[in-house]
Backbone bond lengths (Angstrom), bond angles and torsions (degrees), N, CA, C in turn:
res aa  C-N    CA-C-N  psi(-1)  N-CA   C-N-CA  omega(-1)  CA-C   N-CA-C  phi
1 X - - - 1.461 - - 1.531 111.03 -
2 X 1.323 115.46 -45.45 1.459 120.96 178.80 1.523 110.85 -63.82
3 X 1.330 115.06 -39.16 1.463 120.32 179.07 1.529 110.89 -64.53
4 X 1.334 115.38 -40.52 1.461 120.44 178.39 1.527 111.08 -64.17
5 X 1.339 116.51 -41.51 1.462 121.15 178.86 1.525 110.83 -63.48
6 X 1.335 115.47 -42.28 1.462 120.54 178.47 1.525 110.55 -63.09
7 X 1.324 115.23 -40.11 1.468 120.86 179.28 1.528 110.71 -63.19
8 X 1.343 116.10 -42.13 1.465 120.47 179.58 1.528 111.33 -66.12
9 X 1.331 116.24 -37.57 1.470 120.33 178.38 1.517 110.48 -63.88
10 X 1.332 116.17 -41.89 1.473 120.67 179.09 1.526 110.47 -63.31
11 X 1.338 115.86 -43.79 1.466 120.00 178.96 1.530 110.60 -62.45
12 X 1.342 115.66 -44.14 1.466 120.51 179.76 1.528 110.98 -60.17
13 X 1.337 116.38 -44.46 1.469 120.48 179.87 1.523 111.42 -64.83
14 X 1.333 116.23 -38.45 1.465 120.01 178.94 1.528 111.15 -65.23
15 X 1.341 115.22 -41.45 1.468 119.60 178.34 1.525 110.42 -64.37
16 X 1.332 115.50 -42.78 1.465 120.26 179.79 1.525 110.84 -63.30
17 X 1.341 116.20 -43.60 1.469 120.16 178.82 1.520 111.13 -63.89
18 X 1.340 115.39 -38.56 1.469 119.90 179.03 1.525 110.59 -64.41
19 X 1.342 116.15 -42.80 1.462 120.33 179.57 1.527 111.15 -64.95
20 X 1.339 116.48 -40.86 1.465 120.09 178.18 1.525 111.15 -63.92
21 X 1.342 115.59 -41.55 1.461 120.45 179.24 1.525 110.82 -65.68
22 X 1.338 115.54 -41.36 1.463 120.52 178.89 1.523 110.75 -62.84
23 X 1.340 116.00 -42.66 1.463 120.44 179.34 1.524 111.05 -65.49
24 X 1.329 116.89 -40.02 1.461 121.11 178.98 1.525 110.94 -65.54
25 X 1.334 116.26 -41.16 1.468 120.30 178.16 1.525 111.15 -64.95
26 X 1.336 115.37 -38.72 1.463 120.01 178.42 1.525 110.23 -64.56
27 X 1.334 115.61 -41.10 1.466 120.13 179.24 1.527 110.59 -63.63
28 X 1.341 116.59 -43.18 1.462 120.31 179.44 1.525 111.06 -64.59
29 X 1.342 115.88 -37.81 1.460 120.08 178.37 1.522 110.64 -62.08
30 X 1.345 115.90 -44.74 1.469 120.54 178.27 1.526 110.23 -62.55
31 X 1.333 116.41 -42.57 1.464 120.49 -179.47 1.524 110.97 -61.87
32 X 1.333 116.71 -40.74 1.466 120.81 179.29 1.527 110.45 -65.85
33 X 1.345 115.84 -42.72 1.462 120.00 179.40 1.522 111.00 -59.96
34 X 1.341 115.98 -44.79 1.459 119.00 -178.83 1.527 112.03 -73.90
35 X 1.341 117.03 -27.49 1.458 120.01 174.73 1.527 110.16 -65.54
36 X 1.337 115.84 -41.09 1.468 120.58 177.58 1.528 110.01 -63.16
37 X 1.349 115.67 -45.45 1.461 119.58 179.13 1.522 110.96 -63.84
38 X 1.347 115.96 -40.20 1.465 120.34 -179.68 1.528 110.63 -63.70
39 X 1.348 116.13 -41.33 1.464 120.67 177.92 1.520 110.67 -62.07
40 X 1.333 115.42 -41.90 1.462 120.33 179.20 1.526 110.99 -63.43
41 X 1.348 116.18 -43.88 1.464 119.97 179.40 1.528 110.93 -66.32
42 X 1.340 116.79 -36.33 1.467 120.70 178.15 1.523 110.60 -62.98
43 X 1.343 115.59 -41.36 1.460 120.24 177.96 1.529 110.90 -62.23
44 X 1.330 115.78 -42.40 1.465 119.87 178.79 1.526 110.68 -63.80
45 X 1.341 115.82 -40.50 1.466 119.32 179.37 1.523 111.73 -65.83
46 X 1.342 116.28 -34.11 1.459 120.24 177.15 1.529 110.33 -63.89
47 X 1.333 115.52 -41.44 1.462 119.60 177.54 1.524 110.75 -64.32
48 X 1.350 115.53 -39.01 1.463 119.57 177.08 1.523 110.91 -62.67
49 X 1.343 116.55 -38.84 1.458 121.15 179.20 1.522 111.03 -64.67
50 X 1.326 116.19 -39.87 1.465 120.46 178.01 1.529 110.73 -63.74
51 X 1.339 115.57 -42.09 1.464 119.06 178.74 1.528 110.92 -65.37
52 X 1.349 115.38 -38.72 1.462 119.12 179.35 1.531 110.59 -64.50
53 X 1.339 116.54 -40.99 1.465 120.54 178.35 1.523 110.56 -60.29
54 X 1.330 115.80 -42.65 1.467 120.64 178.55 1.526 110.61 -63.37
55 X 1.336 116.38 -45.07 1.468 120.73 179.42 1.525 111.23 -64.26
56 X 1.336 116.02 -37.27 1.462 120.70 -178.97 1.530 110.86 -63.45
57 X 1.328 116.34 -41.31 1.468 120.28 177.59 1.527 110.62 -63.59
58 X 1.329 116.14 -39.82 1.465 119.88 177.56 1.528 111.50 -64.05
59 X 1.341 115.72 -37.46 1.469 119.93 177.66 1.524 110.72 -62.33
60 X 1.340 116.31 -44.10 1.465 120.24 179.44 1.531 111.33 -62.15
61 X 1.332 116.07 -40.82 1.467 120.08 178.41 1.529 111.00 -63.94
62 X 1.333 115.67 -39.52 1.467 119.64 179.08 1.524 110.95 -65.95
63 X 1.329 116.50 -41.94 1.464 120.33 177.75 1.529 110.81 -61.37
64 X 1.320 114.75 -43.27 1.464 119.45 179.89 1.529 111.11 -60.81
65 X 1.325 115.79 -40.49 1.469 120.30 -179.59 1.530 110.88 -63.14
66 X 1.344 116.84 -47.67 1.466 120.11 -179.07 1.524 111.36 -62.91
67 X 1.340 116.42 -37.09 1.469 120.37 179.55 1.524 110.15 -67.88
68 X 1.330 116.38 -44.11 1.465 120.14 179.20 1.527 111.40 -61.75
69 X 1.335 115.98 -37.11 1.467 120.39 179.91 1.532 112.08 -81.88
70 X 1.328 115.34 -6.39 1.466 121.77 -176.90 1.535 111.56 54.98
71 X 1.329 113.68 34.16 1.467 120.05 179.08 1.534 107.78 -95.91
72 X 1.335 115.48 79.53 1.461 120.46 -171.71 1.530 112.93 -75.04
73 X 1.315 117.19 -24.24 1.468 118.94 176.13 1.530 110.19 -67.87
74 X 1.338 116.52 -41.88 1.466 121.06 176.33 1.530 110.62 -67.27
75 X 1.329 115.11 -37.02 1.464 120.16 178.85 1.529 110.40 -62.18
76 X 1.331 115.94 -44.07 1.466 120.44 178.92 1.524 110.90 -63.94
77 X 1.330 116.29 -44.04 1.464 121.14 179.23 1.527 110.94 -61.65
78 X 1.325 115.74 -42.60 1.470 121.08 -179.23 1.530 110.74 -65.00
79 X 1.320 115.82 -39.79 1.465 120.13 -179.44 1.529 111.04 -61.51
80 X 1.326 117.07 -49.65 1.465 120.57 -175.35 1.529 112.76 -73.39
81 X 1.327 117.12 -29.47 1.468 119.68 -177.38 1.524 113.04 -86.52
82 X 1.340 117.58 -26.43 1.465 120.79 -174.54 1.526 113.47 -117.45
83 X 1.327 115.84 -59.61 1.465 120.16 -170.06 1.521 112.03 -70.12
84 X 1.321 117.77 -49.11 1.461 120.67 -176.97 1.520 111.02 -63.47
85 X 1.332 116.56 -39.13 1.463 121.26 179.31 1.526 110.93 -61.92
86 X 1.343 116.58 -42.12 1.468 121.22 178.63 1.518 110.99 -64.84
87 X 1.336 116.12 -41.33 1.460 120.26 179.16 1.517 112.15 -62.92
88 X 1.334 116.63 -39.54 1.463 120.83 178.76 1.522 111.16 -64.83
89 X 1.338 116.48 -38.47 1.467 120.55 179.25 1.522 110.46 -64.82
90 X 1.344 117.06 -43.55 1.464 120.73 179.72 1.526 110.84 -64.02
91 X 1.341 116.69 -39.00 1.462 120.59 178.22 1.519 111.17 -64.00
92 X 1.341 116.30 -41.40 1.465 121.22 178.95 1.517 111.13 -61.57
93 X 1.345 117.24 -47.05 1.458 121.44 -179.25 1.525 111.01 -62.89
94 X 1.334 116.92 -39.45 1.461 121.16 178.93 1.524 110.79 -64.11
95 X 1.338 117.14 -41.03 1.464 121.41 179.42 1.522 111.36 -65.54
96 X 1.342 116.75 -37.33 1.460 120.60 179.84 1.529 110.68 -63.98
97 X 1.331 116.56 -42.92 1.461 120.97 178.60 1.527 110.28 -64.66
98 X 1.328 116.33 -39.70 1.466 120.97 -179.80 1.526 111.03 -63.67
99 X 1.352 116.66 -38.92 1.463 120.58 179.20 1.523 110.94 -61.94
100 X 1.338 116.98 -39.06 1.462 120.87 -179.11 1.525 112.52 -65.14
101 X 1.318 117.67 -17.64 1.462 120.89 177.92 1.523 111.85 -65.39
102 X 1.332 117.27 -16.09 1.465 120.42 176.63 1.526 112.34 -72.09
103 X 1.333 117.27 -10.83 1.465 121.15 177.34 1.524 108.37 -91.00
104 X 1.321 117.59 116.20 1.461 120.80 -177.12 1.526 112.55 -76.94
105 X 1.324 117.60 -31.62 1.463 120.94 -179.95 1.525 109.96 -70.55
106 X 1.338 116.81 119.47 1.462 120.70 -179.95 1.524 110.95 -64.80
107 X 1.352 116.60 -35.20 1.466 119.99 -179.77 1.529 111.08 -65.27
108 X 1.332 116.03 -46.34 1.464 120.29 -179.74 1.526 110.49 -67.63
109 X 1.325 116.17 -42.01 1.466 120.21 178.68 1.530 110.64 -60.53
110 X 1.331 116.73 -41.31 1.465 121.20 -177.45 1.522 112.05 -65.43
111 X 1.351 117.06 -41.77 1.466 119.02 -178.16 1.524 110.50 -65.77
112 X 1.337 116.99 -38.88 1.465 119.38 176.84 1.527 110.79 -67.72
113 X 1.330 116.53 -41.12 1.463 120.73 179.87 1.526 110.82 -59.76
114 X 1.329 116.54 -47.60 1.463 120.71 -177.52 1.523 111.93 -64.95
115 X 1.328 116.30 -45.62 1.463 119.47 -177.26 1.527 111.72 -68.51
116 X 1.333 117.02 -34.64 1.461 119.44 178.56 1.525 111.35 -72.23
117 X 1.328 116.88 -30.22 1.464 120.01 173.40 1.528 110.27 -64.74
118 X 1.330 115.67 -40.60 1.468 120.20 176.69 1.530 110.08 -61.80
119 X 1.339 115.84 -45.27 1.466 120.36 179.15 1.524 110.92 -61.36
120 X 1.326 116.36 -41.27 1.466 120.66 179.37 1.525 110.90 -62.73
121 X 1.341 116.76 -42.30 1.465 120.77 -179.66 1.521 111.95 -66.77
122 X 1.334 116.69 -26.16 1.462 121.05 178.22 1.531 111.59 -91.38
123 X 1.350 116.00 7.23 1.471 122.26 179.76 1.526 112.47 59.14
124 X 1.325 115.55 37.01 1.463 121.17 177.94 1.530 109.18 -89.26
125 X 1.306 116.14 132.40 1.461 121.08 176.99 1.526 109.70 -77.41
126 X 1.321 116.57 129.92 1.460 119.23 177.70 1.523 109.95 -147.43
127 X 1.324 115.09 160.03 1.461 121.08 176.96 1.523 108.80 -135.68
128 X 1.335 115.86 151.27 1.464 121.75 -178.94 1.523 109.07 -130.61
129 X 1.317 115.52 137.61 1.464 120.80 175.79 1.525 108.89 -134.15
130 X 1.329 115.65 115.03 1.468 121.89 175.67 1.527 106.31 -136.55
131 X 1.318 117.69 83.44 1.470 120.70 -171.23 1.523 115.28 -69.84
132 X 1.353 117.42 -20.36 1.463 119.89 -176.75 1.525 110.53 -132.96
133 X 1.329 115.70 164.11 1.456 121.09 175.67 1.530 109.91 -64.97
134 X 1.333 115.77 130.78 1.461 121.48 179.22 1.524 108.16 -105.95
135 X 1.327 116.11 109.82 1.462 121.03 -176.10 1.525 111.29 -75.70
136 X 1.336 115.74 161.76 1.461 120.96 174.80 1.522 110.03 -60.56
137 X 1.325 116.16 137.89 1.461 120.64 177.77 1.524 109.75 -96.66
138 X 1.323 115.74 129.65 1.466 120.38 178.03 1.523 111.58 -101.97
139 X 1.338 116.69 -1.99 1.465 119.93 -175.93 1.524 112.73 -90.73
140 X 1.347 117.48 -8.60 1.464 121.66 -176.80 1.522 109.85 -129.35
141 X 1.329 115.93 140.50 1.462 121.89 174.76 1.528 109.01 -62.10
142 X 1.331 117.24 119.56 1.467 121.31 -173.93 1.523 111.63 -63.09
143 X 1.334 117.93 -32.82 1.466 120.99 179.68 1.525 110.38 -64.54
144 X 1.330 116.29 -45.42 1.467 120.53 179.03 1.525 110.53 -64.95
145 X 1.331 116.69 -41.39 1.465 120.40 179.04 1.525 111.24 -60.58
146 X 1.330 117.06 -44.74 1.465 121.37 -179.54 1.524 110.71 -65.00
147 X 1.320 116.81 -40.63 1.469 120.20 179.14 1.524 110.85 -62.78
148 X 1.330 116.46 -43.25 1.468 120.21 -179.86 1.526 110.86 -65.16
149 X 1.333 116.68 -47.45 1.465 120.04 179.51 1.525 110.94 -61.13
150 X 1.335 116.69 -39.67 1.462 120.91 179.07 1.519 112.03 -61.60
151 X 1.339 116.39 -43.52 1.468 120.85 179.52 1.531 110.59 -64.90
152 X 1.338 116.19 -46.12 1.468 120.26 -178.58 1.531 110.79 -61.38
153 X 1.330 116.69 -45.30 1.464 120.65 -178.83 1.529 111.43 -67.55
154 X 1.336 116.86 -40.71 1.472 120.22 177.21 1.528 110.82 -60.33
155 X 1.333 116.12 -44.92 1.462 120.18 -179.47 1.526 111.64 -64.32
156 X 1.343 116.11 -38.49 1.468 119.91 179.10 1.527 110.74 -65.13
157 X 1.334 116.14 -42.78 1.469 120.51 179.52 1.522 110.73 -63.74
158 X 1.336 116.54 -45.60 1.462 120.58 -179.05 1.525 111.79 -65.39
159 X 1.329 116.56 -29.23 1.468 120.38 -177.90 1.526 112.33 -71.13
160 X 1.341 117.62 -28.00 1.467 119.64 -173.40 1.526 113.91 -116.29
161 X 1.334 118.47 -4.22 1.465 119.32 -171.04 1.531 113.40 -64.59
162 X 1.327 118.14 -24.79 1.465 120.39 179.16 1.526 112.54 -103.30
163 X 1.319 115.58 13.50 1.462 121.39 179.74 1.527 108.51 -114.70
164 X 1.323 117.22 111.21 1.465 120.35 -176.20 1.529 112.20 -63.96
165 X 1.334 116.94 -20.76 1.465 120.87 177.28 1.526 112.37 -101.04
166 X 1.327 116.31 6.89 1.459 120.55 -178.15 1.521 112.27 -69.67
167 X 1.319 115.27 152.77 1.463 120.21 -177.35 1.520 110.54 -150.87
168 X 1.327 115.57 146.69 1.463 122.21 175.13 1.524 108.19 -119.94
169 X 1.326 116.29 133.61 1.462 121.26 176.34 1.525 109.16 -121.01
170 X 1.328 115.67 132.89 1.464 121.90 -177.32 1.520 109.17 -126.46
171 X 1.312 116.19 135.16 1.459 120.87 175.77 1.517 110.28 -142.04
172 X 1.321 116.57 140.34 1.466 121.79 175.10 1.528 106.68 -128.83
173 X 1.334 115.98 122.12 1.460 120.21 -171.34 1.530 111.40 -131.98
174 X 1.321 115.57 143.98 1.458 121.33 172.47 1.521 108.82 -84.89
175 X 1.332 115.56 132.47 1.455 121.28 176.73 1.526 108.31 -123.10
176 X 1.314 116.51 178.29 1.458 119.92 177.63 1.526 109.45 -66.17
177 X 1.321 116.66 111.70 1.470 123.39 177.98 1.533 113.62 63.59
178 X 1.336 117.63 24.33 1.466 119.60 -179.37 1.529 110.62 -161.43
179 X 1.343 114.58 163.68 1.464 121.96 172.30 1.520 107.88 -120.67
180 X 1.320 116.71 134.97 1.461 121.95 -177.40 1.525 110.55 -114.36
181 X 1.348 116.17 124.21 1.460 122.90 171.71 1.533 107.51 -103.78
182 X 1.318 117.05 128.53 1.465 121.46 176.43 1.527 108.32 -121.98
183 X 1.330 116.52 121.75 1.466 121.97 177.43 1.521 107.12 -128.16
184 X 1.326 116.65 118.61 1.462 120.28 -176.42 1.522 110.04 -134.43
185 X 1.313 115.28 146.76 1.464 120.65 176.98 1.520 110.10 -134.38
186 X 1.317 115.21 151.03 1.458 120.22 178.89 1.524 110.29 -70.31
187 X 1.325 115.24 155.64 1.461 121.97 177.69 1.522 109.00 -110.90
188 X 1.315 115.65 126.12 1.461 120.22 179.42 1.520 111.32 -80.21
189 X 1.321 115.73 -32.68 1.458 120.72 -177.62 1.521 109.73 -147.11
190 X 1.311 115.70 173.30 1.463 121.02 -179.54 1.526 110.46 -64.35
191 X 1.332 116.35 138.92 1.459 120.71 176.22 1.525 108.81 -119.22
192 X 1.336 117.63 160.37 1.470 120.72 -178.80 1.527 111.57 -59.88
193 X 1.336 117.64 160.41 1.469 120.90 178.64 1.522 111.43 -62.93
194 X 1.329 114.86 160.48 1.462 121.40 -173.20 1.523 112.77 -58.95
195 X 1.333 118.04 -40.97 1.465 120.14 -177.72 1.529 111.31 -63.37
196 X 1.341 117.35 -29.41 1.463 120.62 177.82 1.530 110.82 -77.10
197 X 1.322 116.28 -37.90 1.460 120.29 178.23 1.526 111.73 -61.98
198 X 1.340 116.05 -28.80 1.460 120.40 -176.94 1.525 113.47 -89.33
199 X 1.323 117.36 2.60 1.458 119.86 178.11 1.526 110.28 -69.19
200 X 1.321 116.28 143.64 1.462 122.40 -178.61 1.527 110.46 -56.82
201 X 1.343 116.58 124.59 1.459 121.67 175.70 1.511 114.77 82.28
202 X 1.359 117.28 -3.42 1.465 118.66 -178.46 1.521 110.57 -77.32
203 X 1.336 115.70 140.76 1.458 121.16 175.25 1.517 108.96 -151.04
204 X 1.327 116.13 140.10 1.461 120.46 175.98 1.520 110.86 -74.15
205 X 1.359 116.78 -6.76 1.463 120.91 -177.57 1.519 112.33 -97.83
206 X 1.346 117.85 11.31 1.456 120.39 176.26 1.513 111.83 108.38
207 X 1.366 117.94 171.23 1.459 122.26 -178.24 1.524 111.97 -60.72
208 X 1.327 115.28 135.97 1.467 122.19 175.06 1.526 113.43 59.63
209 X 1.318 116.82 25.28 1.455 119.84 177.89 1.519 109.27 -125.05
210 X 1.336 115.58 146.65 1.459 119.47 177.45 1.514 112.37 85.17
211 X 1.309 114.78 155.65 1.459 120.57 -176.56 1.519 112.02 -86.85
212 X 1.343 117.02 -33.49 1.452 119.65 176.34 1.517 113.53 76.83
213 X 1.313 114.92 157.04 1.461 121.17 -179.69 1.522 112.37 -71.87
214 X 1.332 116.54 -22.42 1.465 118.48 -178.42 1.523 111.52 -63.35
215 X 1.338 117.64 -34.66 1.467 120.87 177.59 1.522 111.17 -64.39
216 X 1.336 115.62 -39.98 1.459 120.03 179.16 1.525 110.34 -64.06
217 X 1.334 116.02 -43.67 1.468 120.19 179.19 1.526 111.19 -62.17
218 X 1.336 116.26 -43.29 1.468 120.09 -179.55 1.524 111.69 -62.19
219 X 1.327 116.24 -39.49 1.463 120.17 179.29 1.526 111.24 -69.89
220 X 1.329 116.53 -43.43 1.464 120.09 -176.36 1.524 111.94 -66.96
221 X 1.339 116.91 -29.01 1.462 120.30 -179.73 1.528 112.66 -67.92
222 X 1.324 116.32 -15.34 1.467 120.41 178.05 1.527 111.99 -79.81
223 X 1.336 116.09 -12.17 1.461 120.73 -174.09 1.527 111.22 -114.09
224 X 1.320 115.68 121.39 1.464 121.52 -177.15 1.522 112.40 -66.01
225 X 1.331 116.45 -35.01 1.462 120.48 -172.43 1.532 113.28 -101.19
226 X 1.325 117.15 15.25 1.464 120.84 -177.51 1.528 110.11 -121.04
227 X 1.334 115.70 130.80 1.464 121.63 179.33 1.522 109.32 -132.70
228 X 1.338 116.38 140.10 1.465 120.80 179.32 1.525 109.82 -124.06
229 X 1.324 115.83 129.02 1.464 122.24 174.81 1.524 108.83 -113.68
230 X 1.317 116.41 134.04 1.460 121.77 178.06 1.524 109.18 -116.28
231 X 1.337 115.77 131.06 1.462 121.02 -178.31 1.529 109.68 -128.60
232 X 1.328 115.68 140.47 1.460 121.22 177.25 1.522 108.58 -126.84
233 X 1.334 116.12 123.92 1.464 121.01 174.69 1.526 107.97 -117.04
234 X 1.316 117.04 -171.97 1.461 120.39 -178.90 1.520 112.48 -63.49
235 X 1.324 116.84 -31.79 1.463 118.89 -173.57 1.527 114.57 -126.92
236 X 1.349 118.21 -3.91 1.464 120.17 -176.58 1.526 111.60 -134.81
237 X 1.337 114.61 143.48 1.464 122.48 170.11 1.525 105.82 -113.33
238 X 1.326 116.82 118.29 1.466 121.40 -171.87 1.523 111.12 -122.78
239 X 1.339 115.17 135.48 1.460 120.06 172.74 1.526 108.83 -125.06
240 X 1.334 114.46 127.22 1.460 121.98 179.91 1.522 108.90 -112.56
241 X 1.298 115.48 127.57 1.460 121.32 -178.60 1.530 108.37 -116.91
242 X 1.334 115.84 115.24 1.463 121.63 -179.86 1.532 109.41 -101.49
243 X 1.326 116.03 128.25 1.461 120.83 172.32 1.520 107.50 -114.53
244 X 1.311 115.41 108.74 1.462 120.69 -178.69 1.521 109.68 -80.73
245 X 1.327 115.99 140.37 1.458 119.64 176.70 1.522 110.13 -65.30
246 X 1.308 116.15 142.67 1.461 121.12 -177.67 1.527 110.23 -62.41
247 X 1.337 115.64 134.47 1.458 120.37 178.38 1.512 113.84 99.02
248 X 1.371 116.92 -3.23 1.470 119.67 -179.38 1.522 110.32 -114.73
């Protein structure tokens, strides 16, 4: 009897070690994938910086020309139509990055940073609201959380990228004993009802395309302290992700 108990303990420990190793490998795989994506986005941003430098030199040459010609009406027009608009865009991007500093988790901050860079490159209008510091959550597996956020953000971007009036709104809020993530995007046209969207393999982007809401549900069901609500209105598709503090 004692030998059998010892044998069961050894098996249990081996299974536990295997699960921990599997989870660690999965986490490393996700980290590598996002590192590759981050490197790719960094390269794109470097190219954008080079283009901006080139444009900036052209702006200076244009200013010099108007000044030399003493054509101050053209100079004023050029300033308001070109220079001021560029300055406002740079200020907006700087403010967006500053807002993300309220997220203490580097993994969560990185996924939002990368996806918002993608949205910016696609000229998608978006807004972010994070009024308070968001601490690291210990009640949810960070790998699962990142995967869910990545899917939600990808779907939001794909939903509005071909809509010139499309918009994405993001909010992260502290609640009583919980943290709430809200990610919503505008709807250009009518979409199928929620129960159809959640069918296995269903995608509004065609057969065998898209991740679908069913993947999000499957991932969230693995986490005791994580809940996802999906809402569809006439003009908005909204997903709310609640992370309850451990012990509540």
